[in-house]
C-alpha positions as CSV (number, residue, x, y, z in Angstrom):
1,X,33.2,167.2,-34.7
2,X,36.6,167.0,-32.9
3,X,38.2,163.6,-32.6
4,X,39.3,163.1,-28.9
5,X,41.8,160.3,-29.6
6,X,44.3,159.6,-32.3
7,X,44.6,156.0,-33.4
8,X,48.1,155.2,-34.5
9,X,48.0,152.7,-37.3
10,X,50.7,150.3,-38.6
11,X,50.4,148.3,-41.8
12,X,51.7,144.7,-41.9
13,X,52.1,142.9,-45.3
14,X,53.4,139.4,-46.1
15,X,54.0,137.3,-49.1
16,X,54.9,133.5,-48.9
17,X,57.2,133.3,-51.8
18,X,60.0,135.6,-53.1
19,X,58.7,135.5,-56.6
20,X,58.1,139.0,-58.0
21,X,59.5,140.8,-55.0
22,X,62.2,142.3,-57.2
23,X,59.6,144.2,-59.3
24,X,59.2,148.0,-58.9
25,X,55.6,147.4,-57.7
26,X,55.1,144.0,-56.1
27,X,52.5,142.3,-54.0
28,X,53.7,143.9,-50.7
29,X,53.3,147.3,-52.3
30,X,49.8,146.5,-53.5
31,X,48.8,145.3,-50.0
32,X,50.3,148.4,-48.4
33,X,48.6,150.7,-50.9
34,X,45.2,149.1,-50.2
35,X,45.7,149.3,-46.5
36,X,46.9,152.9,-46.6
37,X,43.8,153.9,-48.6
38,X,41.6,152.2,-45.9
39,X,43.4,154.1,-43.1
40,X,42.8,157.4,-45.0
41,X,39.1,156.6,-45.3
42,X,39.0,156.4,-41.5
43,X,40.6,159.8,-40.9
44,X,37.3,161.1,-39.4
45,X,37.7,158.3,-36.7
46,X,41.1,159.7,-35.7
47,X,43.1,157.1,-37.6
48,X,46.7,158.2,-38.5
49,X,49.1,156.1,-40.5
50,X,52.6,155.6,-39.0
51,X,55.5,156.0,-41.5
52,X,57.3,152.7,-40.6
53,X,56.6,149.7,-42.9
54,X,56.5,146.1,-41.7
55,X,56.9,143.9,-44.8
56,X,57.8,140.2,-44.7
57,X,58.6,138.9,-48.2
58,X,59.1,135.2,-48.8
59,X,57.9,134.3,-45.3
60,X,55.4,131.5,-44.5
61,X,52.3,132.3,-42.4
62,X,52.7,129.0,-40.6
63,X,55.1,130.5,-38.1
64,X,55.4,133.7,-36.1
65,X,59.2,133.8,-36.5
66,X,59.2,136.5,-39.1
67,X,61.5,139.6,-38.8
68,X,59.0,142.3,-39.7
69,X,56.3,140.7,-37.5
70,X,58.7,140.5,-34.6
71,X,59.5,144.2,-35.1
72,X,55.8,145.0,-35.2
73,X,55.2,143.1,-32.0
74,X,58.1,144.9,-30.2
75,X,56.6,148.2,-31.2
76,X,53.2,147.1,-30.0
77,X,54.6,146.1,-26.7
78,X,56.3,149.5,-26.5
79,X,53.0,151.2,-26.8
80,X,53.7,152.8,-30.2
81,X,50.8,151.3,-32.1
82,X,47.1,151.2,-31.5
83,X,45.8,149.5,-34.6
84,X,47.4,146.9,-37.0
85,X,46.0,147.1,-40.5
86,X,46.3,144.0,-42.8
87,X,45.0,143.1,-46.2
88,X,43.6,139.7,-45.3
89,X,43.7,137.7,-42.1
90,X,46.0,135.1,-43.4
91,X,48.7,137.8,-44.0
92,X,49.0,137.9,-40.2
93,X,48.8,134.1,-39.5
94,X,47.4,130.9,-40.8
95,X,47.3,129.2,-37.4
96,X,44.4,129.4,-35.0
97,X,46.8,128.7,-32.1
98,X,49.1,131.5,-33.2
99,X,46.1,133.8,-33.8
100,X,45.0,133.2,-30.2
101,X,48.4,134.1,-28.9
102,X,48.5,137.3,-31.0
103,X,45.1,138.4,-29.9
104,X,46.1,137.9,-26.2
105,X,49.2,139.9,-26.8
106,X,47.4,142.7,-28.5
107,X,44.7,142.9,-25.8
108,X,47.4,143.2,-23.1
109,X,48.4,146.6,-24.5
110,X,45.0,147.7,-25.8
111,X,45.9,147.2,-29.5
112,X,43.4,145.9,-32.2
113,X,43.7,144.9,-35.8
114,X,41.5,145.2,-38.9
115,X,41.4,143.3,-42.2
116,X,40.6,145.8,-45.0
117,X,39.1,143.2,-47.4
118,X,37.0,141.3,-44.9
119,X,35.0,144.1,-43.4
120,X,35.6,143.6,-39.7
121,X,38.1,144.5,-37.0
122,X,38.9,143.1,-33.6
123,X,38.1,146.4,-31.8
124,X,34.5,145.1,-31.6
125,X,33.2,141.8,-30.0
126,X,31.4,140.9,-33.3
127,X,34.6,141.3,-35.2
128,X,36.5,139.0,-32.8
129,X,33.7,136.4,-33.1
130,X,33.7,136.5,-36.9
131,X,37.5,136.2,-36.9
132,X,37.4,133.1,-34.7
133,X,34.8,131.5,-36.9
134,X,36.9,132.1,-40.1
135,X,40.1,130.8,-38.5
136,X,38.2,127.7,-37.1
137,X,37.3,126.9,-40.7
138,X,40.9,127.5,-41.8
139,X,42.1,125.2,-39.0
140,X,39.6,122.5,-40.1
141,X,40.8,122.8,-43.7
142,X,44.4,122.3,-42.6
143,X,43.5,119.2,-40.6
144,X,41.5,117.7,-43.5
145,X,44.6,118.4,-45.7
146,X,46.9,116.7,-43.2
147,X,44.5,113.6,-43.0
148,X,44.5,113.5,-46.8
149,X,48.3,113.5,-46.9
150,X,48.5,110.7,-44.3
151,X,46.0,108.7,-46.3
152,X,48.0,109.3,-49.5
153,X,51.2,108.1,-47.7
154,X,49.4,105.0,-46.5
155,X,48.0,104.2,-49.9
156,X,51.4,104.8,-51.6
157,X,53.1,102.4,-49.2
158,X,50.5,99.8,-49.8
159,X,51.6,100.0,-53.5
160,X,55.2,99.5,-52.4
161,X,56.4,103.1,-52.9
162,X,59.2,104.6,-50.8
163,X,57.8,107.8,-49.3
164,X,61.0,109.6,-48.5
165,X,63.3,110.1,-45.5
166,X,66.8,108.7,-45.1
167,X,67.1,105.4,-47.0
168,X,68.1,102.4,-44.8
169,X,71.5,100.9,-45.0
170,X,71.8,98.9,-48.3
171,X,69.7,101.3,-50.4
172,X,69.7,104.7,-51.9
173,X,66.9,106.9,-53.1
174,X,66.2,106.6,-56.8
175,X,68.3,109.2,-58.8
176,X,65.1,110.3,-60.6
177,X,63.3,112.3,-57.9
178,X,59.9,111.5,-59.3
179,X,60.5,107.7,-58.9
180,X,59.3,106.7,-55.5
181,X,61.4,103.6,-55.1
182,X,64.7,102.4,-53.5
183,X,67.7,101.3,-55.5
184,X,70.2,98.7,-54.3
185,X,73.5,100.0,-52.9
186,X,75.6,96.8,-53.4
187,X,78.5,97.9,-51.1
188,X,76.1,98.6,-48.2
189,X,74.1,95.5,-49.0
190,X,77.1,93.4,-48.3
191,X,77.2,94.9,-44.8
192,X,73.5,94.0,-44.3
193,X,74.1,90.4,-45.4
194,X,77.1,90.1,-43.1
195,X,75.1,91.4,-40.1
196,X,72.3,88.8,-40.8
197,X,74.9,86.0,-41.2
198,X,76.7,87.0,-38.0
199,X,73.5,86.8,-36.0
200,X,72.5,83.5,-37.5
201,X,75.9,82.1,-36.5
202,X,76.3,83.7,-33.1
203,X,72.7,84.3,-31.9
204,X,73.7,87.1,-29.6
205,X,73.4,90.9,-30.4
206,X,76.3,91.8,-28.2
207,X,78.5,89.3,-29.9
208,X,77.4,90.5,-33.4
209,X,78.2,94.1,-32.3
210,X,81.7,93.1,-31.2
211,X,82.4,91.2,-34.4
212,X,80.9,93.9,-36.6
213,X,83.3,96.4,-35.0
214,X,86.2,94.1,-35.4
215,X,85.3,93.8,-39.1
216,X,85.0,97.6,-39.5
217,X,81.3,97.6,-40.3
218,X,79.7,101.0,-39.9
219,X,76.2,102.5,-40.2
220,X,74.9,104.3,-43.3
221,X,76.6,107.6,-44.0
222,X,74.1,110.3,-45.1
223,X,74.7,113.9,-46.1
224,X,71.7,116.2,-45.8
225,X,70.9,119.0,-48.1
226,X,72.0,121.4,-45.3
227,X,75.5,119.8,-45.3
228,X,75.0,118.0,-42.0
229,X,76.4,114.5,-41.9
230,X,75.0,111.5,-40.2
231,X,76.2,107.9,-39.6
232,X,79.4,106.3,-40.7
233,X,79.9,105.1,-37.1
234,X,80.3,101.6,-35.6
235,X,77.0,99.8,-35.0
236,X,75.4,99.9,-31.6
237,X,73.4,97.0,-30.3
238,X,70.1,98.8,-31.0
239,X,71.1,99.5,-34.5
240,X,71.9,95.9,-35.2
241,X,68.5,94.8,-33.8
242,X,66.8,97.4,-35.9
243,X,68.5,96.1,-39.1
244,X,67.5,92.5,-38.2
245,X,63.9,93.6,-37.7
246,X,63.6,95.8,-40.8
247,X,61.3,94.2,-43.4
248,X,62.7,96.5,-46.1
249,X,65.6,94.0,-46.5
250,X,63.0,91.4,-47.5
251,X,61.8,93.6,-50.3
252,X,58.8,95.1,-48.4
253,X,57.7,98.6,-47.3
254,X,56.7,99.1,-43.7
255,X,53.8,101.3,-42.6
256,X,53.3,101.4,-38.9
257,X,52.8,97.8,-37.8
258,X,52.2,96.3,-41.3
259,X,54.4,95.8,-44.3
260,X,53.6,95.5,-48.0
261,X,55.5,94.2,-51.1
262,X,57.9,96.9,-52.3
263,X,59.2,97.9,-55.7
264,X,62.8,97.5,-54.6
265,X,65.0,94.4,-54.7
266,X,65.3,92.3,-51.6
267,X,68.7,91.9,-49.9
268,X,67.8,89.0,-47.6
269,X,66.0,85.8,-48.7
270,X,62.8,84.6,-47.1
271,X,64.5,81.5,-45.5
272,X,67.3,83.5,-43.8
273,X,64.8,86.2,-42.7
274,X,62.5,83.5,-41.1
275,X,65.5,81.9,-39.3
276,X,66.7,85.2,-37.9
277,X,63.2,86.2,-36.8
278,X,62.6,82.9,-35.1
279,X,65.8,83.2,-33.2
280,X,65.1,86.8,-32.2
281,X,61.6,85.7,-30.9
282,X,63.2,82.8,-29.0
283,X,65.6,85.2,-27.3
284,X,62.8,87.6,-26.5
285,X,60.8,84.8,-24.9
286,X,63.7,83.9,-22.6
287,X,63.9,87.4,-21.3
288,X,62.0,88.5,-18.2
289,X,60.6,91.8,-17.1
290,X,60.5,93.5,-20.6
291,X,58.4,96.6,-20.3
292,X,55.2,96.7,-22.2
293,X,55.4,100.5,-22.6
294,X,58.3,100.7,-25.1
295,X,57.7,98.6,-28.3
296,X,59.2,95.2,-27.7
297,X,61.3,95.6,-30.8
298,X,63.3,98.2,-29.0
299,X,63.1,97.2,-25.3
300,X,66.2,96.1,-23.4
301,X,66.6,94.2,-20.2
302,X,70.4,94.1,-20.2
303,X,72.2,94.3,-16.9
304,X,73.9,97.3,-18.5
305,X,71.2,99.0,-20.5
306,X,73.5,101.8,-21.6
307,X,76.0,99.4,-23.2
308,X,77.4,100.8,-26.4
309,X,75.5,104.1,-26.1
310,X,78.1,106.5,-24.7
311,X,81.6,107.6,-25.4
312,X,83.9,109.9,-23.5
313,X,85.6,113.0,-24.8
314,X,88.4,111.0,-26.4
315,X,85.9,108.8,-28.3
316,X,86.5,105.8,-26.1
317,X,83.3,103.8,-25.5
318,X,82.0,103.4,-21.9
319,X,82.1,99.7,-21.1
320,X,80.2,97.9,-18.3
321,X,82.4,96.7,-15.4
322,X,81.8,95.6,-11.8
323,X,83.5,94.9,-8.5
324,X,82.6,92.4,-5.8
325,X,82.7,93.2,-2.1
326,X,81.5,90.3,-0.1
327,X,78.1,89.3,-1.5
328,X,77.5,92.8,-2.9
329,X,78.2,93.5,-6.6
330,X,78.9,97.1,-7.6
331,X,78.3,98.0,-11.3
332,X,80.2,100.7,-13.2
333,X,80.6,102.2,-16.6
334,X,84.2,102.8,-17.4
335,X,86.3,104.2,-20.3
336,X,87.2,101.1,-22.3
337,X,91.0,101.8,-22.1
338,X,90.8,101.0,-18.3
339,X,89.6,97.5,-19.1
340,X,92.7,96.6,-21.1
341,X,95.1,97.8,-18.4
342,X,95.8,101.3,-19.7
343,X,95.8,103.6,-16.6
344,X,94.5,107.1,-17.3
345,X,93.6,109.7,-14.7
346,X,91.3,111.4,-17.2
347,X,89.3,108.1,-17.9
348,X,85.8,107.8,-16.5
349,X,84.6,105.3,-13.9
350,X,80.9,106.0,-13.1
351,X,78.6,104.1,-10.7
352,X,76.2,102.4,-13.1
353,X,72.9,103.0,-11.2
354,X,73.7,106.7,-10.7
355,X,74.7,107.2,-14.3
356,X,71.6,105.4,-15.6
357,X,69.4,107.4,-13.3
358,X,71.0,110.7,-14.4
359,X,70.6,109.9,-18.1
360,X,67.0,108.8,-17.6
361,X,66.1,111.9,-15.6
362,X,67.7,114.1,-18.3
363,X,65.6,112.5,-21.1
364,X,62.5,112.8,-18.9
365,X,63.2,116.5,-18.3
366,X,63.9,117.1,-22.0
367,X,60.6,115.4,-23.1
368,X,58.6,117.3,-20.5
369,X,60.1,120.6,-21.6
370,X,59.4,119.9,-25.2
371,X,55.8,118.9,-24.3
372,X,55.4,122.1,-22.2
373,X,56.7,124.3,-25.0
374,X,54.7,122.4,-27.7
375,X,58.0,121.8,-29.6
376,X,57.7,118.0,-30.2
377,X,56.7,118.5,-33.9
378,X,58.2,120.6,-36.6
379,X,54.8,121.7,-37.9
380,X,52.6,124.5,-36.5
381,X,49.3,122.7,-36.0
382,X,47.5,123.2,-32.7
383,X,45.6,119.9,-32.7
384,X,48.6,117.7,-33.8
385,X,51.0,119.6,-31.5
386,X,48.8,119.0,-28.5
387,X,48.4,115.3,-29.2
388,X,52.2,115.0,-29.7
389,X,52.9,116.9,-26.5
390,X,50.5,114.6,-24.6
391,X,52.3,111.6,-26.0
392,X,55.7,113.0,-25.0
393,X,54.4,113.7,-21.4
394,X,53.0,110.2,-21.2
395,X,56.3,108.7,-22.4
396,X,58.2,110.8,-19.7
397,X,55.9,109.3,-17.1
398,X,56.5,105.8,-18.3
399,X,60.3,106.4,-18.2
400,X,60.0,107.6,-14.7
401,X,58.3,104.4,-13.7
402,X,60.5,102.0,-15.6
403,X,63.9,103.7,-15.7
404,X,66.9,103.1,-17.9
405,X,65.6,99.8,-19.4
406,X,63.0,101.9,-21.2
407,X,65.1,105.0,-21.7
408,X,68.1,103.2,-23.3
409,X,66.4,102.1,-26.5
410,X,65.6,105.7,-27.3
411,X,69.3,106.7,-27.3
412,X,71.1,106.6,-30.5
413,X,74.4,107.8,-29.1
414,X,75.8,109.9,-26.3
415,X,79.0,111.7,-25.2
416,X,80.2,112.7,-21.7
417,X,83.0,115.1,-21.0
418,X,83.9,117.3,-18.1
419,X,80.9,119.4,-17.3
420,X,78.7,118.3,-20.3
421,X,76.4,115.4,-21.2
422,X,75.2,115.1,-24.8
423,X,72.5,112.7,-26.0
424,X,71.3,112.0,-29.5
425,X,67.8,110.3,-29.5
426,X,67.0,107.8,-32.2
427,X,64.4,109.5,-34.5
428,X,63.0,106.2,-35.7
429,X,62.5,104.6,-32.3
430,X,61.2,107.8,-30.7
431,X,58.8,108.3,-33.6
432,X,57.5,104.8,-33.2
433,X,57.2,105.1,-29.5
434,X,55.2,108.3,-29.8
435,X,53.2,106.9,-32.7
436,X,54.4,109.7,-35.0
437,X,56.0,109.9,-38.4
438,X,59.8,110.5,-38.3
439,X,59.5,113.5,-40.7
440,X,57.2,115.3,-38.3
441,X,59.6,115.3,-35.3
442,X,61.3,118.6,-34.4
443,X,65.1,118.4,-34.9
444,X,65.5,120.1,-31.5
445,X,63.7,117.1,-29.9
446,X,66.4,114.7,-30.9
447,X,69.5,116.4,-29.4
448,X,70.1,117.0,-25.7
449,X,73.1,119.0,-24.4
450,X,73.2,119.7,-20.7
451,X,75.5,120.1,-17.7
452,X,77.0,117.1,-16.1
453,X,78.9,116.9,-12.8
454,X,79.9,114.1,-10.3
455,X,80.0,114.8,-6.6
456,X,81.0,112.5,-3.8
457,X,79.1,112.5,-0.5
458,X,80.7,110.1,2.0
459,X,80.9,106.7,0.3
460,X,78.2,107.8,-2.2
461,X,78.9,109.2,-5.7
462,X,76.1,111.3,-7.1
463,X,75.8,112.3,-10.7
464,X,74.1,115.6,-11.4
465,X,72.9,116.3,-15.0
466,X,71.1,119.5,-15.9
467,X,69.2,121.6,-13.5
468,X,68.2,119.4,-10.6
469,X,64.7,119.4,-9.2
470,X,64.2,119.1,-5.4
471,X,65.8,116.0,-4.0
472,X,64.4,115.4,-0.5
473,X,66.6,113.2,1.7
474,X,64.2,110.9,3.5
475,X,66.7,110.1,6.2
476,X,67.1,113.8,7.1
477,X,63.3,114.4,7.0
478,X,62.6,111.4,9.2
479,X,65.3,112.6,11.7
480,X,63.9,116.1,11.7
481,X,60.4,114.9,12.4
482,X,61.7,112.6,15.2
483,X,63.6,115.6,16.8
484,X,60.4,117.7,17.0
485,X,58.4,114.7,18.3
486,X,61.0,113.9,21.0
487,X,61.3,117.5,22.1
488,X,57.5,117.6,22.5
489,X,57.7,114.4,24.6
490,X,60.3,115.9,26.8
491,X,58.1,118.9,27.4
492,X,55.5,116.7,29.0
493,X,58.0,115.0,31.2
494,X,59.6,112.1,29.4
495,X,63.4,111.6,29.8
496,X,65.9,110.8,27.1
497,X,66.2,107.3,28.6
498,X,62.5,106.7,28.3
499,X,62.4,108.1,24.7
500,X,65.3,105.8,23.6
501,X,63.6,102.8,25.2
502,X,60.3,103.6,23.5
503,X,62.0,104.1,20.1
504,X,64.5,101.2,20.5
505,X,67.4,103.5,19.8
506,X,70.4,104.5,21.8
507,X,70.3,107.4,24.2
508,X,73.3,109.0,22.4
509,X,71.4,108.9,19.1
510,X,68.4,110.6,20.7
511,X,70.7,113.3,22.1
512,X,72.4,113.9,18.8
513,X,69.1,114.1,16.9
514,X,67.3,116.5,19.3
515,X,69.4,119.4,18.2
516,X,67.7,119.3,14.7
517,X,64.5,120.7,16.3
518,X,66.5,123.9,17.0
519,X,67.8,124.4,13.5
520,X,67.0,127.7,11.7
521,X,63.7,127.8,9.8
522,X,65.6,128.2,6.6
523,X,67.5,125.0,7.1
524,X,64.4,123.0,8.2
525,X,62.4,124.2,5.2
526,X,65.2,123.3,2.9
527,X,65.4,119.8,4.4
528,X,61.6,119.3,3.9
529,X,61.5,120.5,0.3
530,X,64.8,118.8,-0.7
531,X,66.8,122.0,-1.6
532,X,69.5,121.5,1.1
533,X,73.1,121.5,0.0
534,X,74.2,118.2,-1.5
535,X,76.9,117.6,1.1
536,X,74.4,118.0,4.0
537,X,73.8,114.6,5.6
538,X,72.4,113.4,8.9
539,X,75.9,112.4,9.9
540,X,77.2,116.0,9.2
541,X,74.5,117.5,11.4
542,X,74.9,114.9,14.2
543,X,78.7,115.4,14.4
544,X,78.6,119.2,14.2
545,X,78.6,121.4,17.2
546,X,75.7,123.5,16.2
547,X,75.7,127.1,17.5
548,X,72.4,128.6,18.7
549,X,72.7,131.5,16.3
550,X,70.7,130.7,13.2
551,X,73.0,132.6,10.8
552,X,76.0,130.8,12.2
553,X,74.2,127.5,11.7
554,X,73.5,128.3,8.1
555,X,77.1,129.3,7.4
556,X,78.4,126.1,9.1
557,X,76.1,123.8,7.1
558,X,76.7,125.4,3.7
559,X,73.7,127.6,3.3
560,X,75.6,130.9,2.7
């Protein structure tokens, strides 16, 4: 019998660890040999083994970012492979979500795969069903394992054990890695005691922040195993509040909203702790309008919510300022050197509301993008990833409703420079807000780096950060609708004088607005969806001598 179609087969092998890969005949070779024998046994079906090998040694099955796998996928997309042969399913992936993506990608180019030790392949409907069942059980096993780990962490914290992460200021991890407890760092402990003493004396977080900076107090400096350094900077208002609320300094271990007696020594006595907490609570009770959506521990109602959060490219902190014009007060964020009489053309003077809105929109966009790409967590688990993405989307919605007062506590630090805005989110506060563990957050979620420009339109200064979504100008839209309505009224016999009387506006205003009804369709559509040039205002249109030619209109109004 003559086989009508050749099936080009590629073998994919993987081993999680690098142990034994230096041997003459290793696990990858054993997998390849078994798969090659299976392909040979299917010669009567037209199977033909391709010479290229796709071996990933020392690569985890929890991610698809593997060099050989990516090469394999590229060749599949190029139509070079009809069948992928693997030793076991988990050699290809350990994730149900990743498996679903791979199957979809395979089916797009009519490619199947077969597991030689599990007696099925995805070229048949029964094989695909069996594979989904097996991977569903694997997914269930991973979820049970994750629950068991969470339960173990909770049980360990109830026993007072420190379960890892960056130790708080005043403590270091135990030098013996098997000892799950914190050890006192006396140098840093003095800083903690000084912060508590300052707050007890001053009763104001901003005042404590200023005195702490004058005294040269800085946050904990930590060097990660990768060499990345963190901390060693002057305290922000939020960091001081976090220190004052941290029960670790009372000799306790916190787990979510509860704390348990720890194995480490306390830095602060119970009496001082109680006095500080009472004063913090009293201050919170005096505040009004605190959002219920961000944990109250981190919420802010300051007239300048971004106070202490941002620095310019010289390292100068942005300080709140204001000017008074009649009864109207205009708020700004300015480079600190301007407040002490040092003129500098390169210093920043940003309208506060515009800057706060731009920062908030940037964080919202970042959270939405992370949720859309399922990159909130650093673990590849479909169920947990979806839950985390939903939480990030919900947080973005709350920030849109409540603005900078809710967004500011999430910010650990930020930098502005010509053309760029950089924001570092606080992992602890973000994790608590999303009800997640700090260790599970993706590192990419914490850092934002985007474009940043300031443009002036008449008396208005607008700050544009990142890619802007449509920004409809309601004044322009209202005028355009009026223009069409008034033209319609004139067609049935009303005069400009009658229209102005009916609308309680001047005749000259009606005359100037009528021309908008004859703008090109491109300009009118842009006004309605908010994609018009930033400099286009109603005043610009009203004062312009608009030509009848549509292309000429578009060039005149900045649409070219």
